[in-house]
ROTOR-510684 format. One record per residue (C-alpha): residue number from 0; residue in three letters; x, y, z. Coordinates in nm, 2 decimals. Example, Ala and Ser with C-alpha at 12.3 -4.5 7.8 and 13.67 -1.06 7.14 Angstrom:
{0,ala,{1.23,-0.45,0.78}}
{1,ser,{1.37,-0.11,0.71}}
end
This chain:
{0,met,{6.55,-0.74,5.20}}
{1,thr,{6.65,-0.54,5.52}}
{2,glu,{6.65,-0.17,5.46}}
{3,lys,{7.02,-0.07,5.48}}
{4,val,{7.14,0.23,5.71}}
{5,lys,{7.18,0.59,5.56}}
{6,leu,{7.51,0.67,5.43}}
{7,pro,{7.66,1.00,5.63}}
{8,met,{7.69,1.22,5.32}}
{9,gly,{7.89,1.54,5.43}}
{10,ile,{7.75,1.50,5.80}}
{11,glu,{8.05,1.55,6.03}}
{12,asn,{7.85,1.56,6.34}}
{13,phe,{7.87,1.24,6.58}}
{14,lys,{7.58,1.24,6.78}}
{15,glu,{7.37,1.29,6.46}}
{16,ile,{7.54,1.00,6.30}}
{17,arg,{7.47,0.81,6.59}}
{18,thr,{7.12,0.91,6.66}}
{19,gln,{6.97,0.94,6.31}}
{20,gly,{7.05,0.62,6.16}}
{21,phe,{7.36,0.65,5.97}}
{22,tyr,{7.64,0.42,5.89}}
{23,tyr,{7.92,0.49,6.11}}
{24,val,{8.26,0.33,6.08}}
{25,asp,{8.38,0.28,6.45}}
{26,lys,{8.68,0.49,6.54}}
{27,thr,{8.63,0.51,6.91}}
{28,gly,{8.92,0.34,6.99}}
{29,leu,{9.12,0.64,6.92}}
{30,ile,{8.99,0.74,7.26}}
{31,lys,{9.15,0.46,7.44}}
{32,thr,{9.46,0.50,7.27}}
{33,leu,{9.49,0.88,7.31}}
{34,met,{9.45,0.85,7.72}}
{35,glu,{9.73,0.61,7.70}}
{36,asn,{9.98,0.86,7.54}}
{37,leu,{9.81,1.19,7.66}}
{38,gly,{10.03,1.52,7.64}}
{39,lys,{9.90,1.86,7.78}}
{40,val,{9.86,1.98,7.41}}
{41,asn,{9.79,1.72,7.14}}
{42,leu,{9.83,1.80,6.75}}
{43,phe,{9.69,1.57,6.47}}
{44,thr,{9.78,1.64,6.10}}
{45,arg,{9.64,1.46,5.85}}
{46,pro,{9.51,1.54,5.47}}
{47,arg,{9.19,1.72,5.44}}
{48,arg,{8.87,1.49,5.45}}
{49,phe,{9.03,1.19,5.64}}
{50,gly,{8.78,1.24,5.91}}
{51,lys,{8.95,1.47,6.14}}
{52,thr,{8.64,1.69,6.20}}
{53,leu,{8.39,1.38,6.29}}
{54,asn,{8.65,1.23,6.54}}
{55,met,{8.70,1.58,6.71}}
{56,ser,{8.28,1.57,6.70}}
{57,met,{8.33,1.22,6.87}}
{58,leu,{8.58,1.32,7.14}}
{59,lys,{8.34,1.62,7.22}}
{60,asn,{8.04,1.37,7.30}}
{61,phe,{8.24,1.15,7.50}}
{62,phe,{8.43,1.38,7.76}}
{63,glu,{8.15,1.63,7.77}}
{64,val,{7.95,1.67,8.10}}
{65,asp,{7.60,1.60,8.06}}
{66,asn,{7.66,1.39,7.74}}
{67,asp,{7.43,1.13,7.63}}
{68,asn,{7.61,0.80,7.74}}
{69,met,{7.38,0.57,7.52}}
{70,ile,{7.56,0.69,7.18}}
{71,phe,{7.84,0.53,7.24}}
{72,asn,{7.65,0.18,7.31}}
{73,gly,{7.78,-0.11,7.09}}
{74,leu,{8.10,0.07,6.98}}
{75,glu,{8.46,-0.03,7.07}}
{76,ile,{8.51,0.23,7.36}}
{77,ala,{8.22,0.08,7.54}}
{78,arg,{8.39,-0.22,7.62}}
{79,glu,{8.67,-0.04,7.84}}
{80,lys,{8.45,0.00,8.16}}
{81,glu,{8.71,0.16,8.34}}
{82,leu,{8.80,0.41,8.09}}
{83,cys,{8.46,0.55,8.07}}
{84,glu,{8.41,0.55,8.46}}
{85,glu,{8.68,0.77,8.47}}
{86,tyr,{8.65,0.98,8.15}}
{87,met,{8.30,0.96,7.99}}
{88,gly,{8.08,1.29,8.08}}
{89,lys,{8.34,1.43,8.32}}
{90,phe,{8.48,1.74,8.18}}
{91,pro,{8.33,2.05,8.04}}
{92,val,{8.45,2.06,7.67}}
{93,ile,{8.52,2.41,7.45}}
{94,ser,{8.54,2.27,7.11}}
{95,ile,{8.55,2.52,6.78}}
{96,thr,{8.67,2.46,6.45}}
{97,leu,{8.87,2.77,6.26}}
{98,lys,{8.79,2.65,5.94}}
{99,gly,{8.59,2.97,5.88}}
{100,ala,{8.82,3.21,6.03}}
{101,thr,{8.94,3.37,5.69}}
{102,gly,{8.90,3.67,5.52}}
{103,glu,{9.05,3.89,5.25}}
{104,asn,{9.20,4.12,5.52}}
{105,phe,{9.30,4.05,5.88}}
{106,glu,{9.02,4.27,6.00}}
{107,glu,{8.75,4.05,5.83}}
{108,ala,{8.92,3.71,5.96}}
{109,lys,{8.90,3.86,6.35}}
{110,val,{8.53,3.91,6.26}}
{111,met,{8.51,3.56,6.19}}
{112,leu,{8.73,3.45,6.48}}
{113,arg,{8.50,3.65,6.73}}
{114,arg,{8.19,3.50,6.57}}
{115,ile,{8.34,3.14,6.62}}
{116,ile,{8.44,3.19,6.96}}
{117,gly,{8.13,3.41,7.05}}
{118,lys,{7.91,3.11,6.95}}
{119,glu,{8.10,2.85,7.13}}
{120,ala,{8.07,3.08,7.45}}
{121,met,{7.69,3.13,7.40}}
{122,arg,{7.64,2.78,7.47}}
{123,phe,{7.73,2.83,7.82}}
{124,gln,{7.48,3.09,7.90}}
{125,phe,{7.40,2.91,8.24}}
{126,leu,{7.76,3.08,8.36}}
{127,leu,{7.50,3.39,8.41}}
{128,glu,{7.31,3.22,8.65}}
{129,ser,{7.60,3.04,8.80}}
{130,asn,{7.69,3.08,9.19}}
{131,lys,{8.06,2.95,9.11}}
{132,ile,{8.17,3.28,8.97}}
{133,asp,{8.16,3.61,9.11}}
{134,asp,{8.01,3.95,8.95}}
{135,thr,{8.36,4.05,8.78}}
{136,glu,{8.36,3.72,8.59}}
{137,arg,{8.00,3.75,8.49}}
{138,ser,{8.05,4.08,8.36}}
{139,gln,{8.37,3.91,8.14}}
{140,tyr,{8.16,3.62,8.02}}
{141,arg,{7.86,3.89,7.92}}
{142,ala,{8.16,4.05,7.72}}
{143,leu,{8.23,3.74,7.54}}
{144,ile,{7.91,3.69,7.43}}
{145,asn,{7.80,4.04,7.35}}
{146,thr,{7.69,4.14,6.98}}
{147,asp,{7.59,4.48,6.84}}
{148,lys,{7.23,4.55,6.66}}
{149,thr,{7.34,4.35,6.35}}
{150,gly,{7.42,4.03,6.56}}
{151,thr,{7.80,4.09,6.54}}
{152,phe,{8.03,3.98,6.83}}
{153,thr,{8.18,4.30,7.00}}
{154,met,{8.47,4.18,7.23}}
{155,ser,{8.82,4.36,7.17}}
{156,asp,{9.10,4.22,7.05}}
{157,asp,{9.25,4.18,7.36}}
{158,leu,{8.92,3.97,7.50}}
{159,leu,{8.93,3.78,7.19}}
{160,lys,{9.32,3.68,7.27}}
{161,asp,{9.19,3.59,7.63}}
{162,ser,{8.86,3.43,7.52}}
{163,leu,{8.95,3.07,7.54}}
{164,leu,{9.17,3.12,7.85}}
{165,met,{8.86,3.30,8.01}}
{166,leu,{8.62,3.07,7.91}}
{167,ser,{8.79,2.77,8.04}}
{168,his,{8.86,2.91,8.37}}
{169,phe,{8.47,3.03,8.41}}
{170,leu,{8.37,2.64,8.31}}
{171,gln,{8.65,2.50,8.55}}
{172,lys,{8.48,2.70,8.84}}
{173,his,{8.14,2.61,8.75}}
{174,tyr,{8.20,2.22,8.77}}
{175,gly,{8.48,2.19,8.96}}
{176,gln,{8.69,2.04,8.67}}
{177,asp,{8.93,2.14,8.43}}
{178,thr,{8.83,2.21,8.10}}
{179,val,{8.92,2.01,7.77}}
{180,ile,{8.98,2.24,7.46}}
{181,leu,{8.92,2.12,7.11}}
{182,val,{9.03,2.31,6.82}}
{183,asp,{8.98,2.18,6.46}}
{184,glu,{9.12,2.31,6.14}}
{185,tyr,{9.36,2.50,6.35}}
{186,asp,{9.59,2.60,6.07}}
{187,val,{9.35,2.73,5.80}}
{188,pro,{9.34,3.13,5.95}}
{189,leu,{9.71,3.10,5.88}}
{190,asp,{9.66,2.94,5.54}}
{191,lys,{9.43,3.19,5.39}}
{192,ala,{9.63,3.48,5.56}}
{193,tyr,{9.95,3.34,5.42}}
{194,gln,{9.77,3.38,5.04}}
{195,ala,{9.58,3.73,5.13}}
{196,gly,{9.91,3.90,5.27}}
{197,tyr,{9.83,3.94,5.62}}
{198,tyr,{10.03,3.65,5.75}}
{199,asn,{10.22,3.80,6.00}}
{200,ser,{9.95,4.00,6.17}}
{201,met,{9.76,3.66,6.18}}
{202,val,{10.07,3.46,6.32}}
{203,glu,{10.12,3.72,6.61}}
{204,phe,{9.76,3.71,6.69}}
{205,ile,{9.72,3.30,6.69}}
{206,arg,{10.03,3.27,6.90}}
{207,gly,{9.87,3.51,7.18}}
{208,leu,{9.55,3.31,7.16}}
{209,phe,{9.67,2.98,7.17}}
{210,gly,{9.96,3.08,7.43}}
{211,asn,{9.72,3.20,7.68}}
{212,ala,{9.49,2.90,7.62}}
{213,phe,{9.76,2.65,7.65}}
{214,lys,{10.05,2.77,7.81}}
{215,thr,{9.98,2.95,8.10}}
{216,asn,{9.60,2.82,8.16}}
{217,asp,{9.57,2.64,8.51}}
{218,ser,{9.21,2.55,8.38}}
{219,leu,{9.31,2.34,8.11}}
{220,lys,{9.26,1.92,8.16}}
{221,phe,{9.43,1.89,7.81}}
{222,ala,{9.38,2.01,7.45}}
{223,ile,{9.37,1.85,7.12}}
{224,leu,{9.42,2.03,6.77}}
{225,thr,{9.41,1.90,6.43}}
{226,gly,{9.54,2.06,6.10}}
{227,cys,{9.68,1.97,5.76}}
{228,leu,{10.00,2.11,5.82}}
{229,arg,{10.24,2.12,6.12}}
{230,ile,{10.34,2.51,6.19}}
{231,ser,{10.65,2.50,6.33}}
{232,lys,{10.68,2.54,6.73}}
{233,glu,{10.91,2.87,6.66}}
{234,ser,{10.59,3.02,6.50}}
{235,ile,{10.27,3.02,6.70}}
{236,phe,{10.36,2.73,6.98}}
{237,thr,{10.62,2.90,7.14}}
{238,gly,{10.68,2.80,7.46}}
{239,leu,{10.47,2.48,7.49}}
{240,asn,{10.68,2.23,7.63}}
{241,asn,{10.44,1.91,7.66}}
{242,phe,{10.36,1.96,7.31}}
{243,ser,{10.28,1.64,7.17}}
{244,val,{10.26,1.63,6.74}}
{245,tyr,{10.14,1.29,6.57}}
{246,thr,{10.18,1.27,6.20}}
{247,val,{10.08,1.01,5.96}}
{248,lys,{10.45,0.86,6.04}}
{249,asp,{10.33,0.80,6.40}}
{250,ile,{10.22,0.45,6.38}}
{251,gln,{9.98,0.47,6.65}}
{252,tyr,{9.70,0.64,6.56}}
{253,asn,{9.69,0.59,6.17}}
{254,glu,{9.40,0.37,6.18}}
{255,phe,{9.19,0.61,6.32}}
{256,phe,{9.20,0.87,6.06}}
{257,gly,{9.08,0.75,5.71}}
{258,phe,{8.93,0.41,5.63}}
{259,thr,{9.12,0.09,5.64}}
{260,asp,{9.10,-0.18,5.36}}
{261,thr,{8.88,-0.39,5.63}}
{262,glu,{8.66,-0.12,5.71}}
{263,val,{8.63,-0.03,5.34}}
{264,arg,{8.54,-0.39,5.26}}
{265,gln,{8.26,-0.43,5.54}}
{266,met,{8.13,-0.16,5.41}}
{267,leu,{8.07,-0.27,5.03}}
{268,glu,{7.97,-0.61,5.18}}
{269,tyr,{7.70,-0.42,5.38}}
{270,tyr,{7.55,-0.23,5.11}}
{271,gly,{7.61,-0.49,4.84}}
{272,phe,{7.89,-0.36,4.65}}
{273,met,{8.16,-0.57,4.66}}
{274,glu,{8.22,-0.56,4.28}}
{275,lys,{8.35,-0.24,4.31}}
{276,tyr,{8.61,-0.31,4.54}}
{277,his,{8.89,-0.31,4.31}}
{278,thr,{8.77,0.01,4.17}}
{279,ile,{8.75,0.19,4.46}}
{280,lys,{9.12,0.04,4.57}}
{281,glu,{9.25,0.18,4.24}}
{282,trp,{9.07,0.53,4.29}}
{283,tyr,{9.08,0.60,4.66}}
{284,asp,{9.33,0.39,4.82}}
{285,gly,{9.69,0.42,4.81}}
{286,tyr,{9.78,0.64,5.10}}
{287,his,{10.07,0.51,5.31}}
{288,phe,{10.04,0.58,5.68}}
{289,asn,{10.37,0.46,5.80}}
{290,asn,{10.30,0.09,5.76}}
{291,leu,{9.93,0.11,5.70}}
{292,asp,{9.73,0.14,5.38}}
{293,ile,{9.46,0.40,5.44}}
{294,tyr,{9.14,0.52,5.19}}
{295,cys,{9.02,0.87,5.18}}
{296,pro,{8.65,0.85,5.36}}
{297,trp,{8.54,1.14,5.17}}
{298,asp,{8.57,0.96,4.86}}
{299,val,{8.47,0.61,4.98}}
{300,val,{8.13,0.74,5.12}}
{301,ser,{8.08,0.96,4.84}}
{302,tyr,{8.11,0.68,4.56}}
{303,cys,{7.89,0.43,4.77}}
{304,his,{7.61,0.72,4.79}}
{305,ala,{7.62,0.74,4.40}}
{306,leu,{7.63,0.38,4.36}}
{307,lys,{7.31,0.35,4.57}}
{308,met,{7.12,0.64,4.36}}
{309,lys,{7.27,0.44,4.03}}
{310,ser,{7.43,0.09,4.02}}
{311,ser,{7.64,0.19,3.72}}
{312,thr,{7.79,0.53,3.82}}
{313,glu,{8.18,0.55,3.72}}
{314,pro,{8.43,0.68,4.01}}
{315,gln,{8.47,1.07,4.02}}
{316,asn,{8.70,1.29,4.17}}
{317,tyr,{8.53,1.42,4.47}}
{318,trp,{8.84,1.51,4.68}}
{319,val,{8.92,1.81,4.43}}
{320,asn,{8.56,1.97,4.46}}
{321,thr,{8.59,2.00,4.81}}
{322,ser,{8.87,2.28,4.80}}
{323,ser,{9.12,2.45,4.59}}
{324,asn,{9.43,2.28,4.45}}
{325,asp,{9.64,2.59,4.43}}
{326,ile,{9.90,2.39,4.61}}
{327,val,{9.99,2.20,4.34}}
{328,arg,{9.92,2.46,4.08}}
{329,arg,{10.18,2.70,4.25}}
{330,phe,{10.40,2.38,4.29}}
{331,ile,{10.43,2.36,3.90}}
{332,ala,{10.42,2.69,3.80}}
{333,arg,{10.76,2.73,4.02}}
{334,ala,{10.89,2.40,3.91}}
{335,asp,{11.24,2.45,3.72}}
{336,ala,{11.36,2.17,3.46}}
{337,thr,{11.46,1.93,3.71}}
{338,thr,{11.14,1.95,3.88}}
{339,arg,{10.91,1.93,3.62}}
{340,asp,{11.13,1.58,3.50}}
{341,glu,{11.03,1.45,3.86}}
{342,ile,{10.69,1.56,3.83}}
{343,glu,{10.65,1.37,3.47}}
{344,leu,{10.82,1.07,3.68}}
{345,leu,{10.54,1.07,3.94}}
{346,ile,{10.26,1.11,3.70}}
{347,asn,{10.40,0.83,3.48}}
{348,gly,{10.41,0.61,3.80}}
{349,gly,{10.75,0.64,3.91}}
{350,his,{10.87,0.75,4.23}}
{351,val,{11.10,1.06,4.39}}
{352,lys,{11.31,1.03,4.68}}
{353,lys,{11.29,1.36,4.92}}
{354,met,{11.37,1.46,5.29}}
{355,ile,{11.00,1.56,5.45}}
{356,his,{11.02,1.85,5.65}}
{357,gln,{10.76,1.82,5.95}}
{358,glu,{10.80,2.16,6.12}}
{359,leu,{10.73,2.45,5.84}}
{360,thr,{10.60,2.80,5.86}}
{361,tyr,{10.42,2.92,5.55}}
{362,arg,{10.69,3.17,5.52}}
{363,asp,{10.91,2.86,5.44}}
{364,leu,{10.70,2.74,5.16}}
{365,asp,{10.79,2.95,4.89}}
{366,ser,{11.16,2.98,5.00}}
{367,asp,{11.27,2.64,4.86}}
{368,ile,{11.12,2.43,4.61}}
{369,asp,{11.23,2.13,4.83}}
{370,asn,{10.97,2.29,5.10}}
{371,leu,{10.68,2.23,4.84}}
{372,trp,{10.72,1.85,4.82}}
{373,ser,{10.67,1.85,5.21}}
{374,leu,{10.39,2.03,5.16}}
{375,leu,{10.25,1.81,4.91}}
{376,phe,{10.31,1.51,5.11}}
{377,thr,{10.15,1.65,5.42}}
{378,thr,{9.83,1.75,5.24}}
{379,gly,{9.79,1.43,5.08}}
{380,tyr,{9.90,1.51,4.70}}
{381,leu,{10.18,1.23,4.76}}
{382,thr,{10.21,0.98,5.00}}
{383,gln,{10.48,0.76,5.13}}
{384,asp,{10.59,0.45,4.95}}
{385,gly,{10.80,0.24,5.19}}
{386,lys,{11.00,0.32,5.49}}
{387,asp,{11.24,0.62,5.54}}
{388,glu,{11.60,0.57,5.43}}
{389,glu,{11.82,0.79,5.65}}
{390,glu,{11.55,1.06,5.66}}
{391,ile,{11.49,1.01,5.30}}
{392,ser,{11.14,0.94,5.18}}
{393,thr,{11.01,0.76,4.87}}
{394,leu,{10.71,0.93,4.72}}
{395,val,{10.46,0.84,4.48}}
{396,ile,{10.10,0.98,4.39}}
{397,pro,{9.85,0.76,4.59}}
{398,asn,{9.58,0.69,4.35}}
{399,lys,{9.40,0.76,4.02}}
{400,glu,{9.22,1.04,4.18}}
{401,ile,{9.51,1.26,4.26}}
{402,his,{9.70,1.16,3.96}}
{403,trp,{9.39,1.36,3.78}}
{404,ile,{9.44,1.63,3.99}}
{405,tyr,{9.83,1.69,3.88}}
{406,val,{9.70,1.64,3.52}}
{407,gln,{9.46,1.92,3.55}}
{408,gln,{9.67,2.13,3.68}}
{409,ile,{9.92,2.08,3.43}}
{410,arg,{9.67,2.16,3.16}}
{411,lys,{9.60,2.49,3.34}}
{412,trp,{9.96,2.58,3.38}}
{413,phe,{10.04,2.48,3.01}}
{414,lys,{9.76,2.69,2.90}}
{415,glu,{9.88,3.00,3.09}}
{416,glu,{10.22,2.94,2.94}}
{417,ala,{10.11,2.91,2.62}}
{418,arg,{9.93,3.29,2.63}}
{419,lys,{10.27,3.45,2.67}}
{420,asp,{10.33,3.37,2.29}}
{421,thr,{10.06,3.52,2.10}}
{422,lys,{10.26,3.52,1.75}}
{423,lys,{10.33,3.14,1.79}}
{424,leu,{9.99,3.08,1.88}}
{425,glu,{9.85,3.26,1.60}}
{426,asn,{10.08,3.08,1.36}}
{427,phe,{9.93,2.76,1.48}}
{428,tyr,{9.59,2.84,1.47}}
{429,lys,{9.66,2.97,1.12}}
{430,ala,{9.79,2.66,1.00}}
{431,phe,{9.45,2.43,1.09}}
{432,glu,{9.29,2.70,0.87}}
{433,glu,{9.53,2.62,0.59}}
{434,asn,{9.56,2.27,0.64}}
{435,asp,{9.94,2.31,0.67}}
{436,ala,{10.04,1.96,0.85}}
{437,ala,{10.38,2.04,0.87}}
{438,thr,{10.33,2.35,1.08}}
{439,ile,{10.09,2.19,1.29}}
{440,glu,{10.33,1.90,1.36}}
{441,lys,{10.63,2.14,1.41}}
{442,glu,{10.46,2.39,1.68}}
{443,phe,{10.25,2.12,1.85}}
{444,ala,{10.58,1.95,1.92}}
{445,ser,{10.71,2.24,2.05}}
{446,tyr,{10.44,2.30,2.28}}
{447,leu,{10.48,1.93,2.38}}
{448,arg,{10.86,1.97,2.47}}
{449,lys,{10.75,2.26,2.75}}
{450,thr,{10.52,2.06,2.92}}
{451,ile,{10.48,1.69,3.09}}
{452,ser,{10.41,1.39,2.89}}
{453,ile,{10.22,1.03,2.98}}
{454,arg,{10.47,0.81,2.91}}
{455,asp,{10.47,0.46,2.85}}
{456,thr,{10.39,0.29,3.18}}
{457,asn,{10.09,0.11,3.30}}
{458,val,{9.85,0.39,3.24}}
{459,lys,{9.59,0.31,3.03}}
{460,lys,{9.61,0.40,2.65}}
{461,glu,{9.29,0.60,2.68}}
{462,met,{9.42,0.78,2.93}}
{463,lys,{9.74,0.91,2.76}}
{464,glu,{9.53,1.02,2.47}}
{465,asn,{9.31,1.20,2.70}}
{466,phe,{9.63,1.40,2.86}}
{467,tyr,{9.74,1.51,2.46}}
{468,his,{9.36,1.59,2.39}}
{469,gly,{9.34,1.81,2.68}}
{470,ile,{9.66,1.98,2.62}}
{471,leu,{9.49,2.05,2.25}}
{472,leu,{9.17,2.18,2.39}}
{473,gly,{9.37,2.43,2.62}}
{474,leu,{9.56,2.59,2.31}}
{475,phe,{9.24,2.65,2.14}}
{476,gly,{9.06,2.77,2.44}}
{477,asn,{9.24,3.09,2.34}}
{478,arg,{9.05,3.12,2.01}}
{479,asn,{8.75,3.30,2.06}}
{480,asp,{8.60,3.29,1.73}}
{481,trp,{8.64,2.93,1.70}}
{482,lys,{8.37,2.70,1.79}}
{483,val,{8.52,2.40,1.95}}
{484,lys,{8.34,2.09,2.03}}
{485,ser,{8.51,1.82,2.26}}
{486,asn,{8.42,1.41,2.21}}
{487,ala,{8.08,1.54,2.07}}
{488,glu,{7.84,1.32,1.89}}
{489,ser,{7.88,1.32,1.49}}
{490,gly,{7.78,1.08,1.24}}
{491,asp,{7.82,0.76,1.39}}
{492,gly,{8.05,0.81,1.68}}
{493,tyr,{8.21,1.09,1.91}}
{494,ser,{8.48,1.29,1.74}}
{495,asp,{8.76,1.38,1.95}}
{496,ile,{8.72,1.72,1.86}}
{497,leu,{8.56,1.94,1.56}}
{498,val,{8.62,2.31,1.50}}
{499,glu,{8.39,2.52,1.32}}
{500,val,{8.54,2.85,1.16}}
{501,glu,{8.21,3.01,1.07}}
{502,asp,{8.30,3.33,0.90}}
{503,lys,{8.55,3.10,0.70}}
{504,glu,{8.30,2.81,0.62}}
{505,ile,{8.59,2.59,0.73}}
{506,gly,{8.54,2.24,0.94}}
{507,ile,{8.81,2.07,1.10}}
{508,ile,{8.81,1.70,1.27}}
{509,ile,{9.11,1.62,1.45}}
{510,glu,{9.13,1.23,1.60}}
{511,leu,{9.42,1.18,1.83}}
{512,lys,{9.60,0.88,1.92}}
{513,tyr,{9.89,0.74,2.14}}
{514,ala,{10.16,0.61,1.92}}
{515,glu,{10.25,0.28,2.11}}
{516,asn,{10.62,0.24,2.07}}
{517,ala,{10.65,0.56,1.85}}
{518,ala,{10.46,0.39,1.58}}
{519,phe,{10.35,0.73,1.45}}
{520,asp,{10.24,0.64,1.08}}
{521,asp,{10.01,0.34,1.22}}
{522,ala,{9.87,0.59,1.50}}
{523,cys,{9.77,0.82,1.21}}
{524,lys,{9.63,0.56,0.98}}
{525,glu,{9.42,0.42,1.28}}
{526,ala,{9.28,0.79,1.32}}
{527,phe,{9.18,0.82,0.94}}
{528,arg,{8.99,0.52,0.94}}
{529,gln,{8.79,0.62,1.27}}
{530,ile,{8.72,0.94,1.10}}
{531,tyr,{8.58,0.79,0.79}}
{532,asp,{8.42,0.48,0.93}}
{533,arg,{8.22,0.69,1.18}}
{534,asn,{8.13,0.97,0.91}}
{535,tyr,{8.27,1.25,1.14}}
{536,glu,{8.21,1.52,0.88}}
{537,glu,{7.82,1.52,0.90}}
{538,thr,{7.79,1.72,1.17}}
{539,leu,{8.03,1.99,1.02}}
{540,ile,{7.83,1.96,0.70}}
{541,asp,{7.49,2.01,0.84}}
{542,asp,{7.60,2.33,1.00}}
{543,gly,{7.72,2.48,0.63}}
{544,met,{8.08,2.43,0.67}}
{545,lys,{8.17,2.41,0.30}}
{546,thr,{8.56,2.32,0.34}}
{547,ile,{8.64,2.01,0.56}}
{548,tyr,{8.98,1.94,0.68}}
{549,arg,{9.07,1.62,0.86}}
{550,tyr,{9.38,1.55,1.06}}
{551,gly,{9.52,1.25,1.21}}
{552,ile,{9.72,1.34,1.51}}
{553,ala,{9.95,1.07,1.70}}
{554,cys,{10.17,1.15,2.02}}
{555,tyr,{10.44,0.96,2.16}}
{556,lys,{10.60,1.11,2.51}}
{557,lys,{10.72,1.47,2.39}}
{558,arg,{10.70,1.41,2.00}}
{559,cys,{10.43,1.42,1.74}}
{560,arg,{10.31,1.34,1.42}}
{561,val,{10.01,1.52,1.18}}
{562,ile,{9.85,1.39,0.88}}
{563,ser,{9.60,1.59,0.69}}
{564,glu,{9.37,1.46,0.41}}
end
C-alpha cells in the first residue's frame, strides 16, 4: 500500500506544506480571481480557522521576488501562464500577522507591534548594503530594526506608525518595483484592546499605521488584509477610497476559504475515510457562504488526523479549543427574555431572521443586542440559511460542533445565575439530603424556567438528556462538601450522577431521562429500572454510605418530574 502524505496539522506555512510532503487542498485559484478583481486595498473577512493565514502565506510565496516557483508546479495557478509571467516572483512583499499584537494595556500591545514589524523588517537586512537607498534612508531602516540589550525593538511611536510606509518605500527603491503588503488578522489588536479597555488609543494608532501605509503610499502596489470582523471605514480605514471588502456574502471568493464538499470527499477518499463522510458533514459542514456550502477546514483536517491515529475516534469539538468563546457567553448574558427565546429556537433546530450589519465598530457591539447577532454571524457562530430577503438574513446554527458551544456557554451562564440566590440553592441541596422529592421537583423546575431547553426536535434523545444532566451538574458544582461523580462506572453500568455526602454517610443516585411527549411517569419508571437493573448503589455502599437515596428525574422542555425511593 502506498504511503499517504502527511496531514498539515496546525501548519499554516504554504512553502512548508508544499516542500515537506503535506496534503494540500489547492486554493491557488484565489490568485487568478484576485488579480481579475484587484483593488488597491482588499479586505477578506471570514470566521477564524477558515484558511485565511495559509492563503496569505500562499500569496506571499507567489508574489515575492526570488521565490521558489517550483512549489506551484501542478497547482491550478500554474496553468495560467500569462498571469504567472506577469506577477509570479515580481514584487517585494511585506507580510505580517497582527494576531500577537495584544497586551493587558496599550503599552504592552505596542511592544508586540514593534516586535512583529521589527522582525519582518529584519528579513530585509540587505537594504543596509543597497546602493539604491541613501544614507538617511539607511539610518531610518536601522532605527526600524534596532533593539536594546534584551532584544526589545526600540523604534519610537512615530516611527512605528510610519514603519510599513517606510519599509515599502525602501523596498521599492531597491527592487524598482512597488511593494505588496499583506496583513493577516488585522482586527485582533482592536478586539483585545476593546476587552482590556484601551480601545480608543488602539483605534487611533492603527488608523495612523494603516493610513500611512495604504492611503499616502506611492510605493504600494496593492494590499491584502484578513480578519473576522469588518471594522467600519469611519473607524480605521478613513479616507481609503479604493477599498474593496469581500465578506461571505460575496460569491466570487467563497470557494477559496474553507473546504467545499468536493474537496472533503477527495480528502476522505485519499485517506480511506469515506465511511465517516456523513459524520463529518453533520459535525463540521453547514456554513452557507452565499450559495456555497463550506466546511471548517481546521476541523476536517483535525478529525482526519485523529482517525489516522485511531480509526474508531469519535468527532470532537476542535474549533472551540482554538480560541475563547466569550462572544457567545457575552451575548447570552445580555439576552432579554425575547432574545433567550430566539436562542432557544436556534438550539432546537429553528432559525431567526435578522438584519446583518457588515460595518461595525467594537463600540457598536454592546450598544444594541441586534449588533451581537451580526457578530455571531461574521465570526461563524451562526450562518445564513437561504438568500437575504430585503436585507434580512435567515440565520441558523451551522452544525453539531457549534451547537455544542451554545449549550456549554448556556450551562456556564446558568451556573452563574444560580449562584446569585444562595438561599434557594441551599434548600435545593437540603432536599436531596432529606429525600424530599417534592421540593427537588419544585426548585429544579424553577431553575429550568430561567434557562433554555432542548425541545422535541430532530435532536437525539441522548443529547436532550445530556443537556439537563449538565444543568444539574452545574448546580451541584457549587456544593464543595459533596463528592459528585458524573457518568461514573458503578455496579454493572455507568450512572448519570452519584453523590456522596461523606460527613452524613448519605449516598445519592440520580438517573435523568427525557420525557418524550411529556410522559413523565414512564420516564421516571425507566430511570428506576436502570438504577436497580444495573446495581448503581454498589459503589456508594463500598464507599461506606449507610443511607442511599435514589431519584428518577424526567425532564421535558422546562418542566420536570422527580420520584424518589
